[in-house]
C-alpha positions as CSV (number, residue, x, y, z in Angstrom):
1,M,-4.1,-15.2,-76.3
2,K,-5.3,-16.7,-72.8
3,N,-8.0,-14.9,-71.2
4,L,-7.6,-12.1,-69.0
5,V,-8.3,-11.8,-65.2
6,L,-7.6,-8.5,-63.2
7,A,-6.9,-9.4,-59.4
8,S,-8.5,-6.0,-57.9
9,S,-11.3,-4.4,-56.4
10,S,-10.6,-1.2,-57.6
11,P,-13.2,0.4,-59.9
12,Y,-10.7,2.4,-61.4
13,R,-8.3,-0.5,-62.5
14,R,-11.5,-1.8,-64.3
15,E,-12.1,1.3,-66.0
16,L,-8.5,1.4,-66.9
17,L,-8.2,-2.1,-68.1
18,Q,-11.7,-1.6,-70.2
19,R,-9.7,0.7,-72.7
20,L,-7.6,-2.0,-73.9
21,R,-10.9,-3.6,-75.4
22,I,-9.8,-7.1,-74.2
23,P,-12.3,-9.4,-72.5
24,F,-11.3,-10.2,-69.1
25,E,-12.9,-11.0,-65.4
26,I,-12.5,-9.2,-62.5
27,I,-11.7,-11.0,-59.0
28,S,-10.9,-9.3,-55.8
29,P,-8.0,-10.9,-54.2
30,D,-7.7,-11.3,-50.6
31,I,-4.2,-10.7,-49.4
32,D,-2.5,-8.9,-46.4
33,E,-1.4,-5.6,-47.8
34,Q,1.0,-4.5,-45.0
35,P,4.8,-3.8,-45.7
36,Q,7.2,-6.1,-44.3
37,P,10.0,-4.8,-42.0
38,A,12.8,-2.8,-43.6
39,E,10.8,-3.5,-46.8
40,S,11.0,-0.6,-49.3
41,P,8.2,1.0,-51.4
42,E,9.7,-0.2,-54.6
43,A,9.9,-3.9,-53.4
44,L,6.5,-3.6,-51.4
45,V,4.3,-2.7,-54.7
46,K,6.1,-5.4,-56.7
47,R,5.6,-7.8,-54.2
48,L,1.9,-7.3,-53.6
49,S,1.1,-6.8,-57.3
50,L,2.4,-10.4,-57.6
51,E,0.7,-12.0,-54.5
52,K,-2.5,-10.1,-55.5
53,A,-2.3,-12.2,-59.1
54,M,-1.0,-15.6,-57.1
55,A,-3.9,-15.3,-54.7
56,I,-6.4,-16.0,-57.0
57,S,-4.5,-17.9,-59.7
58,H,-5.5,-21.4,-58.1
59,R,-9.2,-20.4,-59.5
60,F,-7.8,-20.3,-63.1
61,D,-5.9,-23.1,-64.7
62,N,-5.1,-21.1,-68.0
63,H,-5.3,-17.5,-67.6
64,L,-3.2,-14.5,-67.4
65,I,-3.6,-12.7,-64.2
66,I,-2.9,-9.1,-63.8
67,G,-2.2,-7.5,-60.3
68,S,-1.2,-4.1,-59.5
69,D,-0.8,-2.0,-56.3
70,Q,0.1,1.4,-55.5
71,V,1.7,3.5,-52.7
72,A,3.1,7.3,-52.1
73,V,6.2,8.3,-50.9
74,N,6.3,11.8,-49.4
75,E,10.0,12.7,-47.6
76,G,10.6,9.2,-47.3
77,K,7.3,8.5,-45.6
78,L,5.1,5.8,-47.1
79,L,1.5,6.8,-47.9
80,T,-1.1,4.5,-48.5
81,K,-5.0,4.9,-48.6
82,P,-6.1,7.2,-45.8
83,G,-9.8,5.4,-45.3
84,N,-11.3,8.4,-43.9
85,F,-11.6,12.3,-44.0
86,D,-9.0,12.8,-40.9
87,S,-6.3,10.8,-42.7
88,A,-6.9,12.2,-46.0
89,F,-6.7,15.8,-44.9
90,K,-3.5,15.1,-43.0
91,Q,-2.2,13.2,-46.0
92,L,-2.7,16.3,-48.4
93,R,-1.7,19.0,-45.8
94,S,1.7,17.1,-45.8
95,E,1.7,16.9,-49.7
96,S,1.0,20.5,-49.9
97,G,3.6,22.3,-52.1
98,K,5.9,19.1,-52.5
99,K,6.6,16.4,-54.8
100,V,5.4,13.4,-54.1
101,H,6.2,10.0,-55.8
102,F,3.6,7.2,-56.6
103,L,4.9,3.9,-57.1
104,T,2.5,1.7,-59.0
105,G,3.5,-2.1,-59.1
106,L,2.1,-4.2,-62.0
107,A,2.6,-8.2,-62.3
108,L,1.0,-10.3,-64.9
109,L,0.9,-14.2,-64.3
110,D,0.4,-17.2,-66.6
111,S,-1.7,-19.3,-64.2
112,A,-0.6,-22.3,-66.4
113,T,3.1,-21.9,-66.2
114,Q,3.5,-19.7,-63.0
115,Q,5.4,-17.5,-64.9
116,S,5.7,-13.7,-64.2
117,Q,6.7,-10.4,-65.4
118,V,6.7,-8.0,-62.8
119,D,7.2,-3.9,-63.2
120,M,7.0,-0.5,-61.7
121,V,6.4,3.0,-62.7
122,I,7.3,6.0,-60.6
123,T,4.9,9.1,-61.1
124,E,6.1,12.4,-59.6
125,V,3.6,14.6,-58.7
126,V,4.0,18.4,-57.7
127,F,1.4,19.7,-55.4
128,R,0.3,23.2,-55.3
129,R,0.4,24.9,-52.0
130,L,-3.1,23.9,-50.9
131,S,-5.0,26.0,-48.2
132,D,-7.0,24.1,-45.4
133,T,-10.2,25.4,-47.0
134,E,-9.0,23.8,-50.4
135,I,-8.2,20.8,-48.9
136,T,-11.6,20.3,-47.1
137,E,-13.6,21.6,-50.4
138,Y,-11.6,18.6,-52.4
139,L,-12.2,15.9,-49.8
140,V,-15.9,16.8,-49.1
141,N,-16.3,17.0,-53.2
142,D,-14.2,14.1,-54.1
143,T,-14.1,11.5,-51.3
144,P,-10.8,9.8,-52.0
145,Y,-10.5,7.8,-49.2
146,N,-9.7,4.4,-51.2
147,C,-7.1,6.4,-53.1
148,A,-3.1,6.1,-52.2
149,G,-2.4,9.8,-51.6
150,S,-5.6,10.9,-50.8
151,F,-6.7,12.2,-54.5
152,R,-8.3,10.8,-57.5
153,S,-6.3,12.3,-60.6
154,E,-9.0,11.5,-62.8
155,G,-11.5,13.4,-60.8
156,L,-11.0,16.7,-59.2
157,G,-7.6,15.5,-57.9
158,I,-6.0,17.0,-60.9
159,T,-6.8,20.5,-59.4
160,L,-4.4,19.8,-56.6
161,F,-1.3,19.8,-58.8
162,D,1.4,21.9,-60.7
163,A,2.5,19.1,-62.6
164,V,2.8,15.4,-63.4
165,Y,5.9,13.8,-64.5
166,S,5.7,9.8,-65.7
167,S,6.3,7.5,-68.5
168,D,2.9,6.1,-68.4
169,P,-0.2,8.6,-67.5
170,T,-2.3,5.5,-66.5
171,A,-0.2,4.5,-63.6
172,L,-1.2,7.5,-61.3
173,I,-4.7,6.2,-61.7
174,G,-3.2,2.8,-60.6
175,L,-2.8,0.5,-63.6
176,P,0.0,1.3,-66.1
177,L,-1.4,0.4,-69.3
178,I,1.8,0.9,-71.2
179,S,3.8,-1.4,-69.1
180,L,0.8,-4.0,-69.4
181,N,0.7,-3.8,-73.2
182,R,4.3,-4.3,-73.1
183,M,4.0,-7.4,-71.1
184,L,1.2,-8.8,-73.4
185,M,3.3,-8.3,-76.2
186,N,6.1,-10.3,-74.9
187,I,3.5,-13.2,-74.3
188,L,2.6,-13.2,-78.0
189,T,6.2,-12.6,-79.5
């Protein structure tokens, strides 16, 4: 199999990919992650996943490049990385007691042929009713300011939920390994 490259700056995606025990390089892509006018969340995560892989493909002539992106959708509103305490507090308050959908896009690009596979996994998270005190304590202890939806399910964020529904449990962390494995198997067959 060709060498793998993960187009990401996310330590969470790096940790997930290490589970497959396949050697890989990691390079941070530099792209504009703003939604385009009238772009659906589904189209956004698929486009950004592929753009991340394509952004670094010129540096590798015969590699498989993985790109991934994630957004949350709460009552039709797009939630991205909050960046700070105040934004994260508002996001978690708005998610309290609700079902929120996390869309995780995935792209696998063959840099030699420029052929790609693109997929998306939807994860439904049912949040418990959260008090302002619980939200504050969570944010102070887990600082998930670089995570879509303002939580880290691999950390204390799991305590904020009543339930999680997904075909791929790693999608919520940011890299759907079941889908990625399927894509890699497609190349080998």
